[in-house]
Structure formats: C-alpha cells, structure tokens
C-alpha positions as a Markdown table, in Angstrom:
| # | Residue | x | y | z |
|---|---|---|---|---|
| 1 | Unk | 0.0 | 0.0 | 0.0 |
| 2 | Unk | 1.4 | 3.4 | -1.0 |
| 3 | Unk | 1.1 | 6.6 | 0.9 |
| 4 | Unk | 1.8 | 10.2 | 0.0 |
| 5 | Unk | 4.2 | 13.0 | 1.0 |
| 6 | Unk | 1.9 | 15.6 | 2.5 |
| 7 | Unk | 4.4 | 18.3 | 3.6 |
| 8 | Unk | 8.1 | 19.2 | 3.7 |
| 9 | Unk | 9.7 | 21.4 | 6.3 |
| 10 | Unk | 13.3 | 22.7 | 6.4 |
| 11 | Unk | 14.9 | 24.1 | 9.6 |
| 12 | Unk | 17.5 | 26.7 | 8.5 |
| 13 | Unk | 18.7 | 27.5 | 12.0 |
| 14 | Unk | 18.9 | 25.8 | 15.4 |
| 15 | Unk | 15.7 | 26.3 | 17.3 |
| 16 | Unk | 14.5 | 28.3 | 14.3 |
| 17 | Unk | 11.2 | 28.1 | 12.5 |
| 18 | Unk | 10.3 | 25.1 | 10.3 |
| 19 | Unk | 10.0 | 26.6 | 6.7 |
| 20 | Unk | 7.4 | 24.9 | 4.5 |
| 21 | Unk | 8.8 | 23.9 | 1.1 |
| 22 | Unk | 7.2 | 22.3 | -2.0 |
| 23 | Unk | 10.4 | 20.4 | -2.8 |
| 24 | Unk | 13.6 | 19.4 | -1.1 |
| 25 | Unk | 17.0 | 18.1 | -2.3 |
| 26 | Unk | 18.2 | 15.0 | -0.4 |
| 27 | Unk | 21.8 | 14.2 | -0.2 |
| 28 | Unk | 22.9 | 10.6 | 0.4 |
| 29 | Unk | 24.5 | 10.2 | 3.8 |
| 30 | Unk | 23.7 | 13.8 | 4.8 |
| 31 | Unk | 20.0 | 14.7 | 4.8 |
| 32 | Unk | 18.1 | 17.6 | 3.4 |
| 33 | Unk | 20.1 | 20.3 | 1.7 |
| 34 | Unk | 19.8 | 23.5 | 3.8 |
| 35 | Unk | 18.4 | 21.7 | 7.0 |
| 36 | Unk | 20.5 | 22.6 | 10.0 |
| 37 | Unk | 19.9 | 19.6 | 12.3 |
| 38 | Unk | 21.6 | 16.7 | 10.6 |
| 39 | Unk | 23.8 | 14.0 | 12.0 |
| 40 | Unk | 25.2 | 10.8 | 10.7 |
| 41 | Unk | 22.3 | 8.8 | 12.2 |
| 42 | Unk | 19.5 | 11.4 | 12.2 |
| 43 | Unk | 19.5 | 13.0 | 8.8 |
| 44 | Unk | 15.7 | 13.3 | 8.1 |
| 45 | Unk | 12.7 | 13.0 | 10.4 |
| 46 | Unk | 9.3 | 11.8 | 9.4 |
| 47 | Unk | 5.9 | 12.0 | 11.0 |
| 48 | Unk | 2.7 | 10.1 | 10.1 |
| 49 | Unk | -0.3 | 12.4 | 9.5 |
| 50 | Unk | -2.8 | 9.9 | 10.9 |
| 51 | Unk | -0.8 | 9.5 | 14.1 |
| 52 | Unk | -0.6 | 13.3 | 14.5 |
| 53 | Unk | -4.3 | 13.7 | 14.0 |
| 54 | Unk | -5.0 | 11.0 | 16.6 |
| 55 | Unk | -2.7 | 12.9 | 19.1 |
| 56 | Unk | -4.6 | 16.1 | 18.4 |
| 57 | Unk | -8.0 | 14.4 | 19.1 |
| 58 | Unk | -6.6 | 12.8 | 22.3 |
| 59 | Unk | -5.4 | 16.2 | 23.6 |
| 60 | Unk | -8.3 | 18.2 | 22.3 |
| 61 | Unk | -5.8 | 20.4 | 20.4 |
| 62 | Unk | -5.6 | 21.6 | 16.8 |
| 63 | Unk | -1.9 | 22.3 | 16.2 |
| 64 | Unk | -0.3 | 22.2 | 12.8 |
| 65 | Unk | 1.8 | 19.1 | 12.3 |
| 66 | Unk | 4.7 | 21.6 | 11.7 |
| 67 | Unk | 4.7 | 22.0 | 15.5 |
| 68 | Unk | 6.3 | 18.5 | 15.7 |
| 69 | Unk | 9.4 | 20.0 | 13.9 |
| 70 | Unk | 9.7 | 16.9 | 11.7 |
| 71 | Unk | 11.0 | 17.3 | 8.1 |
| 72 | Unk | 8.5 | 15.1 | 6.3 |
| 73 | Unk | 4.8 | 14.5 | 6.9 |
| 74 | Unk | 3.5 | 11.3 | 5.3 |
| 75 | Unk | 0.0 | 9.9 | 5.0 |
| 76 | Unk | -1.1 | 6.3 | 4.5 |
| 77 | Unk | 2.0 | 4.9 | 6.2 |
| 78 | Unk | 2.3 | 3.3 | 9.6 |
| 79 | Unk | 5.8 | 4.3 | 11.0 |
| 80 | Unk | 5.7 | 2.5 | 14.3 |
| 81 | Unk | 8.1 | -0.3 | 14.8 |
| 82 | Unk | 9.8 | 0.4 | 11.5 |
| 83 | Unk | 13.5 | 0.4 | 12.6 |
| 84 | Unk | 15.8 | -0.7 | 9.7 |
| 85 | Unk | 13.0 | -0.7 | 7.1 |
| 86 | Unk | 13.6 | 1.2 | 3.9 |
| 87 | Unk | 10.9 | 3.6 | 2.8 |
| 88 | Unk | 10.9 | 5.2 | -0.7 |
| 89 | Unk | 9.8 | 8.9 | -1.0 |
| 90 | Unk | 9.5 | 9.8 | -4.6 |
| 91 | Unk | 12.8 | 8.5 | -6.1 |
| 92 | Unk | 14.7 | 8.5 | -2.9 |
| 93 | Unk | 15.2 | 5.7 | -0.4 |
| 94 | Unk | 15.5 | 6.3 | 3.4 |
| 95 | Unk | 16.5 | 3.8 | 6.0 |
| 96 | Unk | 14.6 | 4.2 | 9.2 |
| 97 | Unk | 17.1 | 4.4 | 12.1 |
| 98 | Unk | 14.6 | 4.5 | 14.9 |
| 99 | Unk | 11.9 | 6.4 | 16.9 |
| 100 | Unk | 12.2 | 10.2 | 17.3 |
| 101 | Unk | 11.8 | 10.9 | 21.0 |
| 102 | Unk | 9.8 | 14.0 | 21.8 |
| 103 | Unk | 11.6 | 16.8 | 23.6 |
| 104 | Unk | 10.5 | 19.5 | 26.0 |
| 105 | Unk | 9.7 | 21.8 | 23.1 |
| 106 | Unk | 6.6 | 19.7 | 22.5 |
| 107 | Unk | 5.2 | 20.9 | 25.9 |
| 108 | Unk | 5.9 | 24.4 | 24.8 |
| 109 | Unk | 3.7 | 23.8 | 21.8 |
| 110 | Unk | 0.9 | 22.3 | 23.9 |
| 111 | Unk | 0.9 | 21.1 | 27.5 |
| 112 | Unk | 1.0 | 17.3 | 27.7 |
| 113 | Unk | 2.0 | 16.8 | 24.0 |
| 114 | Unk | 5.4 | 15.4 | 24.9 |
| 115 | Unk | 3.9 | 12.7 | 27.2 |
| 116 | Unk | 1.2 | 11.8 | 24.6 |
| 117 | Unk | 3.8 | 11.4 | 21.9 |
| 118 | Unk | 5.9 | 8.9 | 23.9 |
| 119 | Unk | 3.5 | 6.1 | 23.2 |
| 120 | Unk | 3.5 | 4.0 | 20.0 |
| 121 | Unk | 6.2 | 6.0 | 18.2 |
| 122 | Unk | 4.0 | 9.1 | 18.3 |
| 123 | Unk | 7.0 | 11.4 | 17.7 |
| 124 | Unk | 7.7 | 9.8 | 14.3 |
| 125 | Unk | 11.0 | 8.4 | 13.1 |
| 126 | Unk | 14.4 | 9.4 | 12.0 |
| 127 | Unk | 16.2 | 8.1 | 8.9 |
| 128 | Unk | 19.3 | 8.1 | 6.9 |
| 129 | Unk | 19.2 | 9.2 | 3.2 |
| 130 | Unk | 20.4 | 6.4 | 0.8 |
| 131 | Unk | 20.0 | 8.3 | -2.5 |
| 132 | Unk | 20.6 | 11.8 | -3.8 |
| 133 | Unk | 17.5 | 13.3 | -5.4 |
| 134 | Unk | 14.6 | 15.7 | -5.2 |
| 135 | Unk | 11.4 | 15.0 | -3.4 |
| 136 | Unk | 8.1 | 16.9 | -3.8 |
| 137 | Unk | 4.9 | 17.3 | -1.9 |
| 138 | Unk | 2.5 | 14.8 | -3.5 |
| 139 | Unk | 5.2 | 12.2 | -4.1 |
| 140 | Unk | 4.3 | 8.6 | -3.6 |
| 141 | Unk | 5.7 | 7.0 | -0.4 |
| 142 | Unk | 6.0 | 3.2 | 0.1 |
| 143 | Unk | 7.9 | 0.6 | 2.0 |
| 144 | Unk | 10.4 | -1.3 | -0.1 |
| 145 | Unk | 12.0 | -3.5 | 2.5 |
| 146 | Unk | 11.4 | -5.1 | 5.8 |
| 147 | Unk | 14.2 | -5.5 | 8.4 |
C-alpha cells in the first residue's frame, strides 16, 4: 500500500522556524540540503499524518503538524516499529534508524503533548538518506523492504 508525502519542512537555524517547502533536495548520507539539524544517524525526520491527527484528538488540540518539527509529513504509512526498514519517498530511499523521541519543546507547543507522543512511536521516526534526489509534496511513499 502506498502513501503520500503531504508536507516538507526545512529548519534553517537551530531552534529556528520550520519553513514549509514544496520540494527538497536529499543528499545521500547527509540529509536535506539546507536543513541545519543533521547527524550521521538522524538525517531526516518523518511524522505520520494519521498519528498526529490522533494525538490532536486525544489532547483536544488543533496544532499544525509543523509543531512537531519533523522534516516530512506522510499519510497512509504506519511508521511505528519500522526500525531498519527502507521507505521510498519519490525516487529517494530512506532507511529508518529508529523512533524520534519528543523533547521539552513539545510541551511548549501544547501542555501534555510530549507525554502523549511517547506512546507507539508518536513522535515519528528518523532516517538516513540512501539516494541523492529531489522530493516533492505529493510524491508517492512506500515501504520497499522489511528488516
């Protein structure tokens, strides 16, 4: 079953705003061109739209998913328990490294959000970029390997 890339956000400075973008350039082994928070393991972060919407219902909140500060918002894809799986976004493959743990900034966005996100991989996942390429909002997203 295929999903869809719903949004792209790029953080250009530490603790800075998440800038919405229609496209992004991925660099293998590095992450999103222009995104400040990249490490060898955590190059791109992904959030499932359905999981975010469930969190908002649970908390009675209506925050934009950009509040999570993830790079990619995907729909139609279950990200929980996906460590070591490979997901394809457009023409680029990403290997899921693990769960993105929510930080104290989530409670700044909405009281109780950090705690709510700790269950069932609610904070999304981080991944390593395997291919250079450009991704676009609307691109197909699908799993291409299991661990």
